[in-house]
PDB file of N, CA, C, O and CB in Angstrom:
ATOM      1  N   MET A   1       6.209  49.805   1.759  1.00  0.00           N
ATOM      2  CA  MET A   1       5.352  50.452   0.800  1.00  0.00           C
ATOM      3  C   MET A   1       5.180  49.565  -0.431  1.00  0.00           C
ATOM      4  O   MET A   1       4.076  49.450  -0.964  1.00  0.00           O
ATOM      5  CB  MET A   1       5.919  51.818   0.414  1.00  0.00           C
ATOM      6  N   GLU A   2       6.243  48.951  -0.876  1.00  0.00           N
ATOM      7  CA  GLU A   2       6.140  48.097  -2.055  1.00  0.00           C
ATOM      8  C   GLU A   2       5.375  46.815  -1.745  1.00  0.00           C
ATOM      9  O   GLU A   2       4.745  46.239  -2.632  1.00  0.00           O
ATOM     10  CB  GLU A   2       7.530  47.760  -2.588  1.00  0.00           C
ATOM     11  N   ALA A   3       5.425  46.371  -0.504  1.00  0.00           N
ATOM     12  CA  ALA A   3       4.722  45.155  -0.114  1.00  0.00           C
ATOM     13  C   ALA A   3       3.212  45.322  -0.240  1.00  0.00           C
ATOM     14  O   ALA A   3       2.500  44.336  -0.426  1.00  0.00           O
ATOM     15  CB  ALA A   3       5.088  44.768   1.313  1.00  0.00           C
ATOM     16  N   GLU A   4       2.726  46.516  -0.145  1.00  0.00           N
ATOM     17  CA  GLU A   4       1.289  46.762  -0.263  1.00  0.00           C
ATOM     18  C   GLU A   4       0.801  46.567  -1.696  1.00  0.00           C
ATOM     19  O   GLU A   4      -0.371  46.259  -1.913  1.00  0.00           O
ATOM     20  CB  GLU A   4       0.956  48.174   0.211  1.00  0.00           C
ATOM     21  N   ARG A   5       1.692  46.743  -2.679  1.00  0.00           N
ATOM     22  CA  ARG A   5       1.294  46.626  -4.076  1.00  0.00           C
ATOM     23  C   ARG A   5       1.403  45.199  -4.605  1.00  0.00           C
ATOM     24  O   ARG A   5       0.879  44.895  -5.676  1.00  0.00           O
ATOM     25  CB  ARG A   5       2.135  47.541  -4.922  1.00  0.00           C
ATOM     26  N   VAL A   6       2.068  44.338  -3.876  1.00  0.00           N
ATOM     27  CA  VAL A   6       2.273  42.964  -4.331  1.00  0.00           C
ATOM     28  C   VAL A   6       1.018  42.142  -4.055  1.00  0.00           C
ATOM     29  O   VAL A   6       0.482  42.161  -2.947  1.00  0.00           O
ATOM     30  CB  VAL A   6       3.508  42.328  -3.636  1.00  0.00           C
ATOM     31  N   LEU A   7       0.563  41.431  -5.061  1.00  0.00           N
ATOM     32  CA  LEU A   7      -0.618  40.582  -4.890  1.00  0.00           C
ATOM     33  C   LEU A   7      -0.258  39.319  -4.113  1.00  0.00           C
ATOM     34  O   LEU A   7       0.866  38.827  -4.217  1.00  0.00           O
ATOM     35  CB  LEU A   7      -1.225  40.212  -6.260  1.00  0.00           C
ATOM     36  N   PRO A   8      -1.191  38.798  -3.344  1.00  0.00           N
ATOM     37  CA  PRO A   8      -0.902  37.549  -2.632  1.00  0.00           C
ATOM     38  C   PRO A   8      -0.714  36.407  -3.629  1.00  0.00           C
ATOM     39  O   PRO A   8      -1.401  36.348  -4.649  1.00  0.00           O
ATOM     40  CB  PRO A   8      -2.041  37.210  -1.633  1.00  0.00           C
ATOM     41  N   ARG A   9       0.207  35.514  -3.335  1.00  0.00           N
ATOM     42  CA  ARG A   9       0.496  34.401  -4.240  1.00  0.00           C
ATOM     43  C   ARG A   9      -0.389  33.212  -3.913  1.00  0.00           C
ATOM     44  O   ARG A   9      -0.705  32.951  -2.752  1.00  0.00           O
ATOM     45  CB  ARG A   9       1.979  33.999  -4.157  1.00  0.00           C
ATOM     46  N   GLU A  10      -0.778  32.508  -4.944  1.00  0.00           N
ATOM     47  CA  GLU A  10      -1.542  31.279  -4.780  1.00  0.00           C
ATOM     48  C   GLU A  10      -0.750  30.141  -5.392  1.00  0.00           C
ATOM     49  O   GLU A  10      -0.385  30.187  -6.567  1.00  0.00           O
ATOM     50  CB  GLU A  10      -2.953  31.393  -5.430  1.00  0.00           C
ATOM     51  N   TYR A  11      -0.489  29.129  -4.596  1.00  0.00           N
ATOM     52  CA  TYR A  11       0.247  27.973  -5.075  1.00  0.00           C
ATOM     53  C   TYR A  11      -0.752  26.854  -5.333  1.00  0.00           C
ATOM     54  O   TYR A  11      -1.521  26.475  -4.449  1.00  0.00           O
ATOM     55  CB  TYR A  11       1.344  27.532  -4.055  1.00  0.00           C
ATOM     56  N   ARG A  12      -0.730  26.344  -6.528  1.00  0.00           N
ATOM     57  CA  ARG A  12      -1.662  25.288  -6.908  1.00  0.00           C
ATOM     58  C   ARG A  12      -0.902  24.112  -7.485  1.00  0.00           C
ATOM     59  O   ARG A  12       0.197  24.260  -8.019  1.00  0.00           O
ATOM     60  CB  ARG A  12      -2.698  25.806  -7.920  1.00  0.00           C
ATOM     61  N   ILE A  13      -1.505  22.949  -7.368  1.00  0.00           N
ATOM     62  CA  ILE A  13      -0.926  21.774  -7.993  1.00  0.00           C
ATOM     63  C   ILE A  13      -1.865  21.316  -9.095  1.00  0.00           C
ATOM     64  O   ILE A  13      -3.055  21.632  -9.091  1.00  0.00           O
ATOM     65  CB  ILE A  13      -0.676  20.641  -6.955  1.00  0.00           C
ATOM     66  N   ARG A  14      -1.315  20.572 -10.031  1.00  0.00           N
ATOM     67  CA  ARG A  14      -2.143  20.072 -11.119  1.00  0.00           C
ATOM     68  C   ARG A  14      -3.150  19.061 -10.569  1.00  0.00           C
ATOM     69  O   ARG A  14      -2.838  18.352  -9.612  1.00  0.00           O
ATOM     70  CB  ARG A  14      -1.268  19.431 -12.230  1.00  0.00           C
ATOM     71  N   PRO A  15      -4.334  18.981 -11.142  1.00  0.00           N
ATOM     72  CA  PRO A  15      -5.364  18.077 -10.633  1.00  0.00           C
ATOM     73  C   PRO A  15      -4.938  16.608 -10.620  1.00  0.00           C
ATOM     74  O   PRO A  15      -5.309  15.882  -9.698  1.00  0.00           O
ATOM     75  CB  PRO A  15      -6.608  18.222 -11.456  1.00  0.00           C
ATOM     76  N   GLY A  16      -4.178  16.153 -11.601  1.00  0.00           N
ATOM     77  CA  GLY A  16      -3.788  14.755 -11.658  1.00  0.00           C
ATOM     78  C   GLY A  16      -2.728  14.372 -10.642  1.00  0.00           C
ATOM     79  O   GLY A  16      -2.473  13.187 -10.427  1.00  0.00           O
ATOM     80  N   ARG A  17      -2.131  15.330 -10.036  1.00  0.00           N
ATOM     81  CA  ARG A  17      -1.034  15.057  -9.100  1.00  0.00           C
ATOM     82  C   ARG A  17      -1.542  14.397  -7.819  1.00  0.00           C
ATOM     83  O   ARG A  17      -0.896  13.487  -7.298  1.00  0.00           O
ATOM     84  CB  ARG A  17      -0.294  16.354  -8.757  1.00  0.00           C
ATOM     85  N   LEU A  18      -2.672  14.836  -7.316  1.00  0.00           N
ATOM     86  CA  LEU A  18      -3.224  14.234  -6.098  1.00  0.00           C
ATOM     87  C   LEU A  18      -3.678  12.808  -6.351  1.00  0.00           C
ATOM     88  O   LEU A  18      -3.616  11.978  -5.445  1.00  0.00           O
ATOM     89  CB  LEU A  18      -4.393  15.065  -5.569  1.00  0.00           C
ATOM     90  N   THR A  19      -4.125  12.506  -7.541  1.00  0.00           N
ATOM     91  CA  THR A  19      -4.533  11.147  -7.869  1.00  0.00           C
ATOM     92  C   THR A  19      -3.355  10.188  -7.708  1.00  0.00           C
ATOM     93  O   THR A  19      -3.520   9.078  -7.201  1.00  0.00           O
ATOM     94  CB  THR A  19      -5.091  11.081  -9.303  1.00  0.00           C
ATOM     95  N   GLY A  20      -2.189  10.606  -8.132  1.00  0.00           N
ATOM     96  CA  GLY A  20      -0.997   9.783  -7.963  1.00  0.00           C
ATOM     97  C   GLY A  20      -0.659   9.555  -6.500  1.00  0.00           C
ATOM     98  O   GLY A  20      -0.244   8.462  -6.114  1.00  0.00           O
ATOM     99  N   VAL A  21      -0.834  10.571  -5.701  1.00  0.00           N
ATOM    100  CA  VAL A  21      -0.567  10.438  -4.262  1.00  0.00           C
ATOM    101  C   VAL A  21      -1.564   9.480  -3.641  1.00  0.00           C
ATOM    102  O   VAL A  21      -1.181   8.616  -2.852  1.00  0.00           O
ATOM    103  CB  VAL A  21      -0.633  11.812  -3.554  1.00  0.00           C
ATOM    104  N   TYR A  22      -2.834   9.619  -3.983  1.00  0.00           N
ATOM    105  CA  TYR A  22      -3.862   8.731  -3.423  1.00  0.00           C
ATOM    106  C   TYR A  22      -3.614   7.283  -3.835  1.00  0.00           C
ATOM    107  O   TYR A  22      -3.776   6.373  -3.023  1.00  0.00           O
ATOM    108  CB  TYR A  22      -5.266   9.175  -3.878  1.00  0.00           C
ATOM    109  N   LEU A  23      -3.225   7.064  -5.079  1.00  0.00           N
ATOM    110  CA  LEU A  23      -2.929   5.709  -5.533  1.00  0.00           C
ATOM    111  C   LEU A  23      -1.723   5.126  -4.807  1.00  0.00           C
ATOM    112  O   LEU A  23      -1.738   3.961  -4.411  1.00  0.00           O
ATOM    113  CB  LEU A  23      -2.686   5.698  -7.035  1.00  0.00           C
ATOM    114  N   SER A  24      -0.691   5.922  -4.635  1.00  0.00           N
ATOM    115  CA  SER A  24       0.507   5.452  -3.949  1.00  0.00           C
ATOM    116  C   SER A  24       0.203   5.064  -2.506  1.00  0.00           C
ATOM    117  O   SER A  24       0.655   4.024  -2.028  1.00  0.00           O
ATOM    118  CB  SER A  24       1.593   6.523  -3.986  1.00  0.00           C
ATOM    119  N   VAL A  25      -0.552   5.890  -1.828  1.00  0.00           N
ATOM    120  CA  VAL A  25      -0.908   5.602  -0.438  1.00  0.00           C
ATOM    121  C   VAL A  25      -1.861   4.420  -0.375  1.00  0.00           C
ATOM    122  O   VAL A  25      -1.732   3.562   0.499  1.00  0.00           O
ATOM    123  CB  VAL A  25      -1.543   6.837   0.231  1.00  0.00           C
ATOM    124  N   GLY A  26      -2.813   4.371  -1.292  1.00  0.00           N
ATOM    125  CA  GLY A  26      -3.796   3.289  -1.292  1.00  0.00           C
ATOM    126  C   GLY A  26      -3.185   1.927  -1.584  1.00  0.00           C
ATOM    127  O   GLY A  26      -3.688   0.908  -1.110  1.00  0.00           O
ATOM    128  N   ILE A  27      -2.120   1.898  -2.350  1.00  0.00           N
ATOM    129  CA  ILE A  27      -1.448   0.633  -2.648  1.00  0.00           C
ATOM    130  C   ILE A  27      -0.326   0.373  -1.644  1.00  0.00           C
ATOM    131  O   ILE A  27      -0.088  -0.774  -1.267  1.00  0.00           O
ATOM    132  CB  ILE A  27      -0.888   0.642  -4.086  1.00  0.00           C
ATOM    133  N   GLY A  28       0.358   1.417  -1.213  1.00  0.00           N
ATOM    134  CA  GLY A  28       1.520   1.270  -0.344  1.00  0.00           C
ATOM    135  C   GLY A  28       1.191   0.817   1.065  1.00  0.00           C
ATOM    136  O   GLY A  28       1.888  -0.037   1.611  1.00  0.00           O
ATOM    137  N   ILE A  29       0.157   1.363   1.659  1.00  0.00           N
ATOM    138  CA  ILE A  29      -0.181   0.997   3.035  1.00  0.00           C
ATOM    139  C   ILE A  29      -0.625  -0.459   3.130  1.00  0.00           C
ATOM    140  O   ILE A  29      -0.120  -1.173   3.996  1.00  0.00           O
ATOM    141  CB  ILE A  29      -1.281   1.914   3.572  1.00  0.00           C
ATOM    142  N   PRO A  30      -1.541  -0.940   2.289  1.00  0.00           N
ATOM    143  CA  PRO A  30      -1.881  -2.367   2.375  1.00  0.00           C
ATOM    144  C   PRO A  30      -0.699  -3.283   2.073  1.00  0.00           C
ATOM    145  O   PRO A  30      -0.563  -4.343   2.684  1.00  0.00           O
ATOM    146  CB  PRO A  30      -3.010  -2.682   1.421  1.00  0.00           C
ATOM    147  N   ALA A  31       0.148  -2.885   1.144  1.00  0.00           N
ATOM    148  CA  ALA A  31       1.306  -3.718   0.820  1.00  0.00           C
ATOM    149  C   ALA A  31       2.278  -3.779   2.008  1.00  0.00           C
ATOM    150  O   ALA A  31       2.890  -4.819   2.250  1.00  0.00           O
ATOM    151  CB  ALA A  31       2.027  -3.173  -0.437  1.00  0.00           C
ATOM    152  N   ALA A  32       2.420  -2.694   2.734  1.00  0.00           N
ATOM    153  CA  ALA A  32       3.300  -2.676   3.898  1.00  0.00           C
ATOM    154  C   ALA A  32       2.671  -3.428   5.075  1.00  0.00           C
ATOM    155  O   ALA A  32       3.390  -4.021   5.878  1.00  0.00           O
ATOM    156  CB  ALA A  32       3.617  -1.229   4.302  1.00  0.00           C
ATOM    157  N   ALA A  33       1.351  -3.412   5.185  1.00  0.00           N
ATOM    158  CA  ALA A  33       0.671  -4.054   6.309  1.00  0.00           C
ATOM    159  C   ALA A  33       0.384  -5.533   6.051  1.00  0.00           C
ATOM    160  O   ALA A  33       0.042  -6.255   6.987  1.00  0.00           O
ATOM    161  CB  ALA A  33      -0.626  -3.331   6.609  1.00  0.00           C
ATOM    162  N   LEU A  34       0.513  -5.995   4.827  1.00  0.00           N
ATOM    163  CA  LEU A  34       0.209  -7.388   4.499  1.00  0.00           C
ATOM    164  C   LEU A  34       1.000  -8.395   5.331  1.00  0.00           C
ATOM    165  O   LEU A  34       0.409  -9.365   5.805  1.00  0.00           O
ATOM    166  CB  LEU A  34       0.476  -7.630   3.041  1.00  0.00           C
ATOM    167  N   PRO A  35       2.295  -8.216   5.531  1.00  0.00           N
ATOM    168  CA  PRO A  35       3.012  -9.175   6.384  1.00  0.00           C
ATOM    169  C   PRO A  35       2.488  -9.222   7.822  1.00  0.00           C
ATOM    170  O   PRO A  35       2.527 -10.272   8.463  1.00  0.00           O
ATOM    171  CB  PRO A  35       4.484  -8.833   6.404  1.00  0.00           C
ATOM    172  N   ILE A  36       2.007  -8.108   8.319  1.00  0.00           N
ATOM    173  CA  ILE A  36       1.468  -8.074   9.678  1.00  0.00           C
ATOM    174  C   ILE A  36       0.132  -8.814   9.735  1.00  0.00           C
ATOM    175  O   ILE A  36      -0.125  -9.569  10.671  1.00  0.00           O
ATOM    176  CB  ILE A  36       1.296  -6.614  10.161  1.00  0.00           C
ATOM    177  N   TRP A  37      -0.713  -8.594   8.732  1.00  0.00           N
ATOM    178  CA  TRP A  37      -2.028  -9.230   8.704  1.00  0.00           C
ATOM    179  C   TRP A  37      -1.936 -10.742   8.535  1.00  0.00           C
ATOM    180  O   TRP A  37      -2.776 -11.478   9.054  1.00  0.00           O
ATOM    181  CB  TRP A  37      -2.863  -8.643   7.588  1.00  0.00           C
ATOM    182  N   THR A  38      -0.932 -11.203   7.820  1.00  0.00           N
ATOM    183  CA  THR A  38      -0.840 -12.639   7.524  1.00  0.00           C
ATOM    184  C   THR A  38       0.061 -13.391   8.508  1.00  0.00           C
ATOM    185  O   THR A  38       0.236 -14.602   8.370  1.00  0.00           O
ATOM    186  CB  THR A  38      -0.322 -12.839   6.112  1.00  0.00           C
ATOM    187  N   ASP A  39       0.626 -12.710   9.482  1.00  0.00           N
ATOM    188  CA  ASP A  39       1.516 -13.357  10.435  1.00  0.00           C
ATOM    189  C   ASP A  39       0.696 -14.190  11.417  1.00  0.00           C
ATOM    190  O   ASP A  39      -0.215 -13.677  12.065  1.00  0.00           O
ATOM    191  CB  ASP A  39       2.372 -12.309  11.187  1.00  0.00           C
ATOM    192  N   GLU A  40       1.018 -15.451  11.520  1.00  0.00           N
ATOM    193  CA  GLU A  40       0.298 -16.382  12.383  1.00  0.00           C
ATOM    194  C   GLU A  40       0.796 -16.320  13.838  1.00  0.00           C
ATOM    195  O   GLU A  40       0.099 -16.780  14.743  1.00  0.00           O
ATOM    196  CB  GLU A  40       0.440 -17.806  11.842  1.00  0.00           C
ATOM    197  N   ASP A  41       1.974 -15.767  14.069  1.00  0.00           N
ATOM    198  CA  ASP A  41       2.566 -15.789  15.398  1.00  0.00           C
ATOM    199  C   ASP A  41       2.036 -14.706  16.325  1.00  0.00           C
ATOM    200  O   ASP A  41       2.248 -14.783  17.535  1.00  0.00           O
ATOM    201  CB  ASP A  41       4.041 -15.657  15.284  1.00  0.00           C
ATOM    202  N   ILE A  42       1.359 -13.710  15.799  1.00  0.00           N
ATOM    203  CA  ILE A  42       0.853 -12.627  16.629  1.00  0.00           C
ATOM    204  C   ILE A  42      -0.491 -13.043  17.224  1.00  0.00           C
ATOM    205  O   ILE A  42      -1.392 -13.427  16.478  1.00  0.00           O
ATOM    206  CB  ILE A  42       0.715 -11.312  15.807  1.00  0.00           C
ATOM    207  N   PRO A  43      -0.654 -12.976  18.564  1.00  0.00           N
ATOM    208  CA  PRO A  43      -1.930 -13.344  19.165  1.00  0.00           C
ATOM    209  C   PRO A  43      -3.026 -12.372  18.776  1.00  0.00           C
ATOM    210  O   PRO A  43      -2.778 -11.174  18.636  1.00  0.00           O
ATOM    211  CB  PRO A  43      -1.804 -13.406  20.675  1.00  0.00           C
ATOM    212  N   GLY A  44      -4.218 -12.872  18.604  1.00  0.00           N
ATOM    213  CA  GLY A  44      -5.341 -12.056  18.132  1.00  0.00           C
ATOM    214  C   GLY A  44      -5.907 -11.102  19.151  1.00  0.00           C
ATOM    215  O   GLY A  44      -6.320 -10.001  18.785  1.00  0.00           O
ATOM    216  N   GLY A  45      -5.944 -11.463  20.380  1.00  0.00           N
ATOM    217  CA  GLY A  45      -6.615 -10.563  21.303  1.00  0.00           C
ATOM    218  C   GLY A  45      -5.971 -10.588  22.598  1.00  0.00           C
ATOM    219  O   GLY A  45      -6.400  -9.886  23.514  1.00  0.00           O
TER     220      GLY A  45
END
C-alpha cells in the first residue's frame, strides 16, 4: 500500500560528467592502440 504512494526515482548525472568520460575514452583508446599501430613486426594483411 505504501509503495503506491512513492514516486518513481530519477537518477541523473551532471551534464559535465559525460564530457569527462568522452575525453577519457577519446584520449585513452588511441593512446593504448598507438603501440599496435606503430609496430613494424605485425604483417599488414
